[in-house]
C-alpha positions in Angstrom: 74.4 117.9 65.8 71.3 117.4 63.7 71.9 118.5 60.2 68.9 116.4 58.9 66.5 118.3 61.1 67.9 121.6 59.7 67.6 120.4 56.2 64.0 119.4 56.7 63.2 122.7 58.4 64.8 124.7 55.5 62.4 123.1 53.1 59.4 124.8 54.8 58.3 128.4 54.1 59.4 130.9 56.7 61.8 128.5 58.5 64.9 129.8 60.3 67.8 127.6 61.4 70.9 128.1 63.5 74.1 126.6 62.1 77.9 127.0 62.5 80.2 128.7 60.0 83.9 129.0 60.1 83.5 132.4 61.9 80.4 132.4 64.1 77.0 130.7 64.5 74.6 132.0 61.8 70.9 132.3 61.4 69.6 131.4 58.0 66.7 130.6 55.8 66.6 129.8 52.1 67.8 132.8 50.1 64.6 132.6 48.0 62.3 132.6 51.1 61.2 136.1 51.8 59.1 135.0 54.8 62.2 133.4 56.4 64.3 136.4 55.7 61.7 138.7 57.3 61.5 136.4 60.3 65.2 136.7 60.8 64.9 140.5 60.7 62.3 140.3 63.4 64.3 137.9 65.6 67.4 140.2 65.3 65.2 143.3 65.8 66.6 144.9 62.7 64.7 145.4 59.5 67.3 147.3 57.6 70.3 145.1 57.6 71.0 143.1 54.4 72.0 139.4 55.0 74.8 137.5 53.5 73.9 134.7 51.1 75.9 131.6 51.3 76.5 129.8 48.0 78.0 126.4 47.1 80.9 127.3 44.8 81.6 130.2 42.6 78.3 131.2 40.9 78.7 131.2 37.0 77.2 134.7 36.8 80.0 136.3 38.8 82.4 138.3 36.6 85.2 140.8 36.8 86.7 141.5 40.2 84.1 139.4 42.0 85.1 136.3 39.9 88.8 136.9 40.4 88.4 137.3 44.2 86.1 134.3 44.5 88.5 132.2 42.5 91.4 133.3 44.7 89.9 133.3 48.3 86.9 131.0 48.3 85.8 128.9 50.1 86.6 131.0 53.1 85.8 134.2 55.1 85.5 136.7 52.3 82.1 138.2 51.6 81.6 139.9 48.2 79.0 142.6 47.5 77.8 142.1 44.0 74.9 143.0 41.6 72.9 139.7 41.6 70.7 138.1 39.1 66.9 138.2 39.7 66.8 134.7 41.3 67.6 136.1 44.7 64.8 137.4 46.9 64.5 141.2 47.2 64.4 140.7 50.9 68.0 139.4 50.9 69.3 142.4 49.1 70.6 145.7 50.4 68.6 148.9 49.8 70.7 149.6 46.6 69.8 146.1 45.2 73.2 144.6 45.8 73.7 141.2 47.4 76.5 140.1 49.8 77.6 136.5 49.0 80.1 134.1 50.4 81.2 130.4 50.0 81.8 129.2 53.5 84.3 126.4 54.0 82.4 124.9 57.0 81.2 121.4 56.2 77.8 122.0 57.8 77.2 125.0 55.5 78.5 123.1 52.5 76.0 120.3 53.2 73.0 122.7 53.8 73.7 124.7 50.7 74.3 121.7 48.5 71.0 120.2 49.4 68.6 123.3 49.7 70.4 125.9 47.6 71.7 129.3 48.7 70.9 130.2 52.3 71.0 133.5 54.1 73.5 134.1 56.9 73.7 136.6 59.7 75.2 136.4 63.1 73.0 134.7 65.7 72.3 137.6 68.0 69.9 140.5 68.6 71.3 143.4 66.6 74.0 145.2 68.5 74.7 142.3 70.9 77.7 140.0 70.7 77.3 136.9 68.4 76.3 133.7 70.1 79.2 131.4 71.0 77.2 128.3 71.8 73.6 127.5 70.8 72.4 127.5 74.4 73.0 131.2 74.5 70.5 132.0 71.7 68.0 134.6 72.9 65.1 133.4 70.6 63.6 130.3 69.1 64.4 128.9 65.7 63.1 125.8 63.8 66.3 123.7 64.0 69.7 123.9 65.5 72.9 122.3 64.2 75.0 122.3 67.4 78.7 121.6 67.1 79.6 123.1 70.5 81.6 126.2 71.1 83.2 127.6 68.0 86.8 128.9 68.1 87.1 132.7 68.5 87.7 134.1 65.0 87.4 137.3 63.1 84.3 137.9 60.9 84.5 137.5 57.1 86.1 140.4 55.3 83.5 142.3 53.4 84.5 143.8 50.0 82.4 145.7 47.5 83.5 144.0 44.2 81.8 146.7 42.2 84.4 149.3 43.3 87.1 147.4 45.2 86.3 149.0 48.6 87.0 147.0 51.7 83.9 147.6 53.8 84.6 145.5 56.8 87.9 144.2 58.1 88.2 140.4 58.6 90.6 137.5 58.8 91.6 137.8 55.1 91.9 141.6 54.9 95.7 141.8 54.7 95.8 139.0 52.1 93.1 140.7 50.1 95.0 144.1 50.2 98.2 142.4 49.1 96.4 140.5 46.3 94.6 143.7 45.1 97.9 145.6 45.1 99.3 143.1 42.7 96.3 143.3 40.3 95.6 145.6 37.4 92.3 147.0 38.6 91.6 149.4 35.7 88.3 147.6 34.9 86.7 149.1 38.0 
Protein backbone atom coordinates (compact mmCIF):
# COMPACT_ATOMS: atom_id res chain seq x y z
CA UNK A 1 0.00 0.00 0.00
CA UNK A 2 1.45 3.35 -1.00
CA UNK A 3 -0.91 6.09 0.08
CA UNK A 4 1.85 8.74 -0.06
CA UNK A 5 2.37 8.02 -3.78
CA UNK A 6 -1.37 8.45 -4.35
CA UNK A 7 -1.39 11.71 -2.39
CA UNK A 8 1.52 13.06 -4.44
CA UNK A 9 -0.16 12.03 -7.71
CA UNK A 10 -3.47 13.64 -6.77
CA UNK A 11 -1.72 16.99 -6.41
CA UNK A 12 -0.90 16.92 -10.16
CA UNK A 13 -3.34 18.08 -12.84
CA UNK A 14 -5.01 15.21 -14.70
CA UNK A 15 -3.87 12.52 -12.25
CA UNK A 16 -5.95 9.38 -11.71
CA UNK A 17 -5.39 6.97 -8.82
CA UNK A 18 -6.78 3.59 -7.80
CA UNK A 19 -7.79 3.19 -4.16
CA UNK A 20 -9.99 0.94 -1.98
CA UNK A 21 -13.38 1.93 -0.58
CA UNK A 22 -15.62 -0.08 1.73
CA UNK A 23 -17.41 -1.43 -1.36
CA UNK A 24 -15.01 -1.74 -4.36
CA UNK A 25 -11.75 -0.35 -5.71
CA UNK A 26 -12.35 3.12 -7.07
CA UNK A 27 -10.76 5.36 -9.66
CA UNK A 28 -10.44 8.95 -8.67
CA UNK A 29 -9.04 12.38 -9.24
CA UNK A 30 -9.51 15.62 -7.35
CA UNK A 31 -13.15 16.68 -7.72
CA UNK A 32 -12.01 20.12 -8.93
CA UNK A 33 -9.72 18.60 -11.61
CA UNK A 34 -11.66 18.55 -14.89
CA UNK A 35 -8.71 17.00 -16.74
CA UNK A 36 -8.53 14.09 -14.28
CA UNK A 37 -12.27 13.53 -14.48
CA UNK A 38 -12.18 13.53 -18.29
CA UNK A 39 -9.30 11.05 -18.19
CA UNK A 40 -11.36 8.72 -16.01
CA UNK A 41 -14.21 8.89 -18.54
CA UNK A 42 -11.74 7.95 -21.28
CA UNK A 43 -10.28 5.06 -19.26
CA UNK A 44 -13.76 3.70 -18.52
CA UNK A 45 -14.84 4.31 -22.14
CA UNK A 46 -17.86 6.25 -20.99
CA UNK A 47 -18.27 10.00 -21.35
CA UNK A 48 -21.78 10.31 -20.01
CA UNK A 49 -21.64 8.79 -16.53
CA UNK A 50 -21.47 11.19 -13.59
CA UNK A 51 -18.98 10.28 -10.89
CA UNK A 52 -19.49 10.13 -7.16
CA UNK A 53 -17.56 12.72 -5.16
CA UNK A 54 -16.14 11.52 -1.86
CA UNK A 55 -16.13 14.08 0.93
CA UNK A 56 -14.61 14.20 4.40
CA UNK A 57 -17.56 14.70 6.70
CA UNK A 58 -20.98 16.20 6.20
CA UNK A 59 -20.59 19.33 4.03
CA UNK A 60 -21.97 22.44 5.75
CA UNK A 61 -23.96 23.36 2.61
CA UNK A 62 -26.13 20.21 2.81
CA UNK A 63 -29.64 20.88 4.02
CA UNK A 64 -33.06 19.27 4.25
CA UNK A 65 -33.33 15.56 3.55
CA UNK A 66 -29.70 15.33 2.40
CA UNK A 67 -28.46 16.67 5.75
CA UNK A 68 -30.75 14.34 7.72
CA UNK A 69 -29.65 11.26 5.73
CA UNK A 70 -25.97 12.19 5.96
CA UNK A 71 -26.23 12.74 9.72
CA UNK A 72 -27.88 9.34 10.07
CA UNK A 73 -25.96 7.08 7.64
CA UNK A 74 -22.53 8.61 7.07
CA UNK A 75 -19.79 7.63 6.97
CA UNK A 76 -20.88 4.61 4.99
CA UNK A 77 -22.23 3.22 1.73
CA UNK A 78 -24.92 5.81 1.00
CA UNK A 79 -24.50 8.12 -1.98
CA UNK A 80 -26.70 11.21 -2.08
CA UNK A 81 -27.66 13.10 -5.22
CA UNK A 82 -27.72 16.81 -4.36
CA UNK A 83 -27.70 20.26 -5.92
CA UNK A 84 -24.08 21.31 -5.25
CA UNK A 85 -22.40 24.66 -4.74
CA UNK A 86 -20.26 26.06 -7.56
CA UNK A 87 -16.96 24.77 -6.11
CA UNK A 88 -17.37 21.38 -7.80
CA UNK A 89 -16.18 20.86 -11.36
CA UNK A 90 -18.90 20.75 -13.99
CA UNK A 91 -17.19 17.58 -15.24
CA UNK A 92 -18.10 15.81 -11.96
CA UNK A 93 -21.78 16.67 -12.27
CA UNK A 94 -24.60 14.83 -13.99
CA UNK A 95 -26.27 16.34 -17.07
CA UNK A 96 -28.91 17.99 -14.84
CA UNK A 97 -26.20 19.75 -12.78
CA UNK A 98 -26.62 17.50 -9.74
CA UNK A 99 -23.76 15.90 -7.86
CA UNK A 100 -23.56 12.48 -6.23
CA UNK A 101 -21.65 12.66 -2.93
CA UNK A 102 -20.62 10.19 -0.26
CA UNK A 103 -18.52 10.07 2.89
CA UNK A 104 -16.69 6.74 2.76
CA UNK A 105 -15.75 4.99 5.97
CA UNK A 106 -12.62 3.40 4.47
CA UNK A 107 -9.47 4.74 6.18
CA UNK A 108 -7.58 5.12 2.88
CA UNK A 109 -10.34 7.30 1.43
CA UNK A 110 -10.54 9.30 4.65
CA UNK A 111 -6.80 10.01 4.45
CA UNK A 112 -6.86 10.93 0.74
CA UNK A 113 -9.81 13.29 1.13
CA UNK A 114 -8.51 14.87 4.34
CA UNK A 115 -5.26 15.80 2.58
CA UNK A 116 -6.28 16.74 -0.99
CA UNK A 117 -9.97 17.58 -0.56
CA UNK A 118 -12.94 15.93 -2.29
CA UNK A 119 -12.07 13.24 -4.83
CA UNK A 120 -14.13 11.54 -7.48
CA UNK A 121 -15.02 7.89 -7.26
CA UNK A 122 -16.19 5.40 -9.81
CA UNK A 123 -15.69 1.67 -9.94
CA UNK A 124 -12.34 0.62 -11.41
CA UNK A 125 -13.46 -1.06 -14.60
CA UNK A 126 -14.30 -0.44 -18.22
CA UNK A 127 -17.97 0.59 -18.31
CA UNK A 128 -20.19 -2.49 -18.43
CA UNK A 129 -17.52 -4.84 -17.05
CA UNK A 130 -17.37 -6.15 -13.46
CA UNK A 131 -15.51 -4.00 -10.90
CA UNK A 132 -11.87 -4.88 -10.26
CA UNK A 133 -11.43 -7.09 -7.18
CA UNK A 134 -7.65 -6.74 -6.96
CA UNK A 135 -5.45 -4.01 -8.46
CA UNK A 136 -3.59 -6.53 -10.65
CA UNK A 137 -6.79 -7.01 -12.66
CA UNK A 138 -6.94 -3.35 -13.70
CA UNK A 139 -7.22 -3.10 -17.51
CA UNK A 140 -5.53 0.31 -17.86
CA UNK A 141 -2.75 2.40 -16.32
CA UNK A 142 -3.19 4.97 -13.57
CA UNK A 143 -0.75 7.31 -11.84
CA UNK A 144 -0.77 5.58 -8.44
CA UNK A 145 -2.28 2.52 -6.80
CA UNK A 146 -3.16 2.01 -3.14
CA UNK A 147 -3.23 -1.80 -2.96
CA UNK A 148 -4.75 -3.38 0.14
CA UNK A 149 -5.28 -6.78 -1.49
CA UNK A 150 -8.60 -8.36 -2.36
CA UNK A 151 -11.58 -6.50 -0.96
CA UNK A 152 -14.42 -8.47 0.58
CA UNK A 153 -17.41 -8.92 -1.71
CA UNK A 154 -19.99 -6.30 -0.83
CA UNK A 155 -22.94 -4.47 -2.27
CA UNK A 156 -22.46 -1.04 -3.85
CA UNK A 157 -23.49 2.08 -2.03
CA UNK A 158 -27.19 2.82 -2.06
CA UNK A 159 -27.90 5.81 -4.30
CA UNK A 160 -30.66 8.18 -3.23
CA UNK A 161 -31.82 11.42 -4.83
CA UNK A 162 -32.18 13.67 -1.79
CA UNK A 163 -34.06 16.24 -3.87
CA UNK A 164 -37.11 13.96 -4.19
CA UNK A 165 -36.45 10.98 -1.88
CA UNK A 166 -36.17 8.44 -4.72
CA UNK A 167 -33.93 5.41 -4.17
CA UNK A 168 -32.12 5.18 -7.52
CA UNK A 169 -29.83 2.19 -6.86
CA UNK A 170 -30.16 -0.58 -4.32
CA UNK A 171 -27.25 -1.06 -1.95
CA UNK A 172 -26.24 -2.41 1.42
CA UNK A 173 -28.20 0.22 3.35
CA UNK A 174 -31.38 0.20 1.22
CA UNK A 175 -33.60 -1.54 3.79
CA UNK A 176 -32.33 0.68 6.62
CA UNK A 177 -32.92 3.79 4.50
CA UNK A 178 -36.46 2.72 3.61
CA UNK A 179 -37.23 2.07 7.27
CA UNK A 180 -35.73 5.42 8.34
CA UNK A 181 -37.60 7.31 5.61
CA UNK A 182 -40.86 5.60 6.55
CA UNK A 183 -40.45 7.00 10.06
CA UNK A 184 -39.79 10.56 8.88
CA UNK A 185 -42.12 13.40 8.06
CA UNK A 186 -41.03 14.04 4.47
CA UNK A 187 -43.48 16.84 3.64
CA UNK A 188 -40.56 19.19 2.88
CA UNK A 189 -39.94 17.31 -0.38
